[in-house]
C-alpha positions in Angstrom: 16.2 7.1 27.1 13.8 4.9 28.8 12.0 2.6 27.4 8.8 -0.1 29.1 11.3 -3.6 29.1 8.4 -6.3 28.3 9.3 -10.4 29.0 8.8 -11.9 25.6 11.8 -11.9 23.9 11.2 -11.1 20.8 9.0 -7.8 21.9 13.0 -6.8 23.7 14.2 -7.0 20.4 13.7 -2.8 19.5 12.1 -2.5 16.6 11.1 0.6 14.0 7.9 1.0 11.8 7.2 2.4 8.3 4.1 1.7 8.0 1.5 1.3 10.5 -1.9 3.2 9.9 -3.1 5.2 13.3 -6.7 4.3 12.1 -5.4 1.1 11.5 -4.3 0.9 15.6 -7.7 2.0 17.3 -8.7 -0.2 19.9 -12.4 -1.6 19.8 -13.0 -0.7 23.1 -12.1 2.6 21.9 -14.1 3.2 18.4 -17.4 1.8 20.8 -16.3 4.6 23.0 -15.9 7.2 20.8 -18.9 6.0 18.1 -20.2 6.8 21.7 -19.9 10.7 21.3 -20.4 11.2 17.9 -23.5 9.1 18.2 -22.4 7.0 15.0 -24.1 3.6 15.4 -22.0 0.4 14.8 -23.1 -2.6 13.4 -21.9 -4.8 16.3 -22.6 -4.4 20.0 -19.7 -6.6 20.7 -16.4 -4.7 20.2 -14.5 -7.7 19.9 -16.2 -8.5 16.6 -16.2 -4.4 14.9 -12.7 -5.9 13.6 -14.2 -8.8 10.8 -13.8 -8.8 7.0 -12.7 -11.1 4.3 -11.3 -9.0 1.6 -9.5 -6.0 1.1 -12.9 -3.6 -0.2 -14.7 -5.6 3.1 -11.3 -4.2 5.5 -11.8 -0.9 3.7 -15.1 -0.3 4.3 -14.6 -0.9 7.4 -11.7 0.8 8.0 -13.6 4.0 6.5 -16.0 3.0 9.0 -13.6 3.2 11.9 -12.9 6.4 10.9 -16.1 8.8 11.1 -16.0 7.9 14.8 -12.9 10.2 14.5 -14.7 14.2 14.7 -12.4 16.4 17.5 -8.9 17.3 18.0 -8.7 14.8 21.0 -9.9 12.5 19.1 -6.5 12.4 17.2 -5.0 13.0 19.9 -5.8 9.3 22.0 -5.7 7.1 19.4 -1.9 8.2 18.5 -1.3 8.4 22.1 -2.4 4.4 23.0 -1.4 3.9 18.8 2.8 4.2 20.5 1.5 3.3 23.9 0.3 -0.4 23.1 3.0 -1.0 20.6 6.0 0.8 22.8 5.9 -2.7 25.1 6.9 -4.4 22.1 10.2 -3.7 20.8 8.9 0.0 19.0 11.5 2.5 19.4 10.6 4.9 16.1 7.6 4.9 13.7 6.6 6.9 10.4 2.9 6.4 11.1 1.1 7.4 8.1 -3.1 8.7 8.9 -5.2 10.0 5.6 -7.0 12.6 6.7 -9.3 12.4 3.1 -13.1 12.2 4.2 -12.8 14.2 7.8 -12.2 16.1 5.0 -14.7 16.0 3.3 -17.1 16.0 6.2 -15.8 19.4 7.3 -12.8 18.6 9.8 -9.9 20.9 9.6 -6.8 19.5 8.7 -4.8 22.2 10.7 -6.9 20.5 14.1 -6.0 16.9 13.2 -2.5 17.0 12.6 -2.7 19.4 16.1 -3.9 16.4 17.7 -1.7 13.3 16.0 1.0 15.6 17.9 -0.6 16.6 20.4 -1.0 12.7 20.9 3.2 11.9 19.9 4.1 13.9 21.9 2.9 12.6 25.1 3.0 9.4 24.3 7.1 9.9 24.0 7.2 11.6 26.9 6.0 8.8 28.8 7.3 5.9 26.8 10.9 6.5 25.0 9.1 5.8 22.0 9.9 8.4 18.3 6.9 10.1 16.0 6.9 11.5 12.8 4.3 11.2 10.9 2.8 10.6 6.9 0.1 12.4 5.1 -1.2 10.2 2.9 -3.8 11.0 0.0 -6.9 8.6 -0.2 -7.3 8.0 -3.7 -10.7 6.5 -4.1 -11.5 10.3 -3.7 -8.7 11.1 -6.5 -6.4 13.4 -8.1 -7.3 16.5 -7.4 -8.0 16.1 -3.7 -4.5 15.0 -3.4 -3.2 17.8 -4.9 -5.4 19.6 -2.6 -4.2 17.9 1.0 -0.9 17.7 -0.1 -1.0 22.1 -0.4 -2.8 22.2 2.7 0.0 20.4 4.2 2.2 22.5 2.7 1.1 25.9 3.6 0.5 24.3 7.5 4.5 23.0 7.5 5.1 26.8 6.2 3.6 28.6 9.1 4.9 26.2 12.5 2.3 23.8 12.0 2.7 20.3 11.7 6.2 19.6 11.4 6.5 15.9 12.4 4.9 15.9 9.1 7.8 15.1 6.8 5.9 12.8 4.5 3.4 11.6 1.8 2.0 9.1 0.5 -0.4 7.1 -0.7 -3.1 4.7 0.3 -6.7 2.6 -0.1 -7.9 1.1 -3.5 -5.2 -0.1 -5.9 -7.5 -1.6 -8.5 -9.3 0.3 -11.4 -6.9 3.6 -9.9 -4.3 5.1 -12.5 -1.3 5.6 -9.7 -0.4 7.7 -13.8 -3.2 10.8 -12.4 -1.1 12.1 -9.5 2.0 12.9 -9.7 0.6 16.4 -10.0 0.4 15.5 -6.1 3.5 14.2 -5.6 5.6 17.0 -8.2 3.5 18.9 -5.8 5.2 17.5 -2.6 8.8 17.0 -3.9 9.0 20.6 -4.2 7.7 20.9 -0.8 10.4 19.0 0.3 8.3 15.5 1.3 9.5 12.7 2.0 7.2 10.5 -1.3 5.9 7.0 -1.4 3.1 5.1 -2.5 1.1 1.4 -1.7 1.5 -0.2 -4.7 2.2 -4.2 -5.7 -0.6 -5.1 -3.1 -3.6 -6.5 -3.9 -5.0 -9.6 -5.6 -4.7 -8.9 -8.8 -2.1 -6.3 -9.6 0.8 -7.1 -11.2 4.3 -4.8 -10.8 3.6 -2.2 -13.3 1.9 -0.4 -10.3 5.6 0.3 -9.1 7.0 0.7 -11.9 4.9 4.0 -11.8 5.0 4.6 -8.5 8.7 4.4 -9.1 8.9 6.7 -12.7 6.2 8.5 -12.3 5.4 9.5 -8.5 8.9 10.0 -8.0 8.1 7.6 -5.0 11.1 7.5 -2.7 9.8 4.1 -1.2 7.2 1.5 -1.7 4.4 0.5 0.3 3.9 -3.4 0.3 6.0 -3.8 -3.4 4.7 -7.7 -3.0 3.8 -7.2 -6.6 7.3 -6.8 -7.6 8.9 -10.6 -7.1 7.1 -11.4 -10.1 9.5 -9.3 -12.4 13.7 -9.9 -11.6 13.8 -7.9 -13.6 12.5 -4.4 -11.3 13.2 -6.6 -8.6 17.7 -6.3 -9.9 16.8 -2.2 -10.7 14.9 -1.4 -8.1 17.7 -3.1 -6.1 20.4 -1.0 -7.4 18.8 2.0 -6.6 18.1 1.3 -2.7 14.4 1.1 -2.2 13.5 0.3 0.4 10.3 -1.3 1.0 7.3 -1.7 3.8 6.6 -4.8 3.9 3.0 -6.5 6.0 4.0 -9.9 5.9 0.3 -10.6 8.0 -1.8 -7.8 6.7 -0.6 -9.6 2.6 -2.2 -12.8 4.4 -4.8 -11.7 5.8 -6.8 -8.5 4.6 -5.0 -7.9 1.0 -5.4 -12.6 0.9 -2.5 -12.4 -1.7 -0.9 -14.6 0.2 -2.6 -18.7 1.7 0.3 -18.7 4.8 2.9 -16.7 5.7 5.7 -19.6 4.6 4.3 -18.2 1.1 5.5 -14.6 2.0 8.3 -13.6 -0.4 9.8 -11.4 2.7 13.3 -13.2 3.5 13.9 -14.0 -0.9 13.3 -10.2 -1.6 15.1 -9.8 0.8 18.1 -12.1 0.1 18.2 -10.9 -3.8 19.2 -7.5 -2.7 16.2 -5.3 -1.5 15.6 -2.9 1.9 12.9 -4.6 3.3 11.0 -3.9 6.6 8.9 -5.3 8.6 5.7 -3.5 9.6 1.9 -4.0 11.3 0.4 -2.0 8.7 -3.4 -2.1 10.7 -3.0 -4.1 13.8 -5.5 -4.5 16.0 -8.0 -4.5 12.7 -6.1 -8.2 13.1 -5.3 -8.7 16.6 -1.9 -7.7 16.3 1.3 -6.4 17.2 4.4 -5.7 16.3 6.3 -8.2 18.3 3.9 -10.9 17.3 5.1 -9.8 13.6 8.2 -10.6 14.1 7.0 -14.3 16.2 5.4 -15.3 13.6 8.1 -14.3 11.0 10.4 -16.3 13.3 7.7 -19.7 13.1 7.0 -20.0 9.4 10.8 -19.0 8.4 12.6 -20.7 11.0 14.8 -17.7 12.4 15.9 -17.2 15.3 16.2 -13.7 17.6 20.0 -13.3 16.3 18.4 -13.4 12.6 14.7 -11.7 14.1 17.1 -9.6 15.5 19.6 -8.0 12.2 16.1 -8.1 10.9 15.1 -5.2 12.8 18.5 -2.7 12.6 18.6 -2.9 9.2 15.7 -1.1 9.3 16.9 1.8 10.4 18.6 2.4 6.9 15.0 2.9 4.9 14.3 5.2 7.8 13.9 9.5 6.5 15.9 10.9 9.5 19.4 12.2 8.4 22.8 10.8 8.9 23.9 11.2 12.4 19.5 10.1 13.6 20.1 7.1 12.3 23.5 6.8 13.3 22.2 7.7 17.4 19.2 5.0 16.6 22.2 1.8 15.5 24.2 3.1 19.0 20.3 2.4 20.7 19.8 -0.7 19.6 23.0 -2.0 19.2 23.6 -1.3 22.8 19.3 -2.8 23.8 
C-alpha cells in the first residue's frame, strides 16, 4: 500500500476515522466554486469567512448551506475525492464516512446518483493515495422518522441492485434538541433487517444528558454511538457500555468549537472514558468547517493531555477495534499500522 509521506511526526501516525461527514470536509474554495456553478448565492465574498458560527444550531445552518451547493454526481465525486486526498497527508489510512442526503432528496436529487458520485470520488482517491473508505448513510433527524425509513429502504434497494456496495451502515445526525429518538425505531429496525450496521449521534448537544444514548442503544439498536460524551454523567451507563463493548466515536475539538459543550480541550472526558474501559476513537467530525485536520486533532490532544507520540500511536491503533471491518481486514490493518 502506497501513502503520502508527511513531514510532521504526528501526521505520520497511521489513523482510522469513524466519525467524519463528507459535507463537513469541503474546502471553502470548493464551496465557492460549486455555489457559483449551481447559481447559489453565498452570504460572504471571502471563502475564509464562510465557516463562522457560535453554536451547534448556527453551525448546522452553514452545514445545510454547503449541502445546497451539491447538485450533480460530479459535485459529490469532487468532495469525496478532495476529502480523502486532504486527510491522507495527515495519516488517514481507513475511514467510514457519513453522508446525509435528506436535503438533496427533498430537492429532487436521485439517491443512486449521489452514491455513484461519492463512489467515483472515493475510488479515485483510493487509487491515488491508498487510503480506503466506506460509507454510512445518515438520517437527518430534522426531516422526521418517515423520511428516515424511506432513506433506509432506498439504500437497501440500491445495495440489492449492486449500486451501493460501499454503503455499509446507517446513522442518524443533525439536530438533537427537541427530537424523540424513539420515533426512528422503524428506520433502524429496517436497517438491521437489511443487513446494515447501525450508529447514532447522541449525547452531543449542550442541554442533552445521557438518556439519548440509552435510547440509541436499547431502542434503536445502535452498535456505535457518535459523540456520546454525555455518558460521563452516568457512571452506571459507562460501566454497562464498557461491558457491552460499544464504541464511542468522539470528536474532541468539535465538542469544544461546534457544540460548545466544553470550554477547552483539557475539559473533555475522552481519556477518562477510555480509562473507564470504553472503546473510544478520535475523529474530526467536520474538519474543514473548523480549519482543522486529523493530524491537528491528535496534536491538540497531545498538548491538552500531555500525551507523547507513543501514547498517541496507541490511541490511533486502538481505533481499529471499533471499525466495521471483518476480522481478517482488522488483522491486516493492525499489521499495516505496526509496520508504519
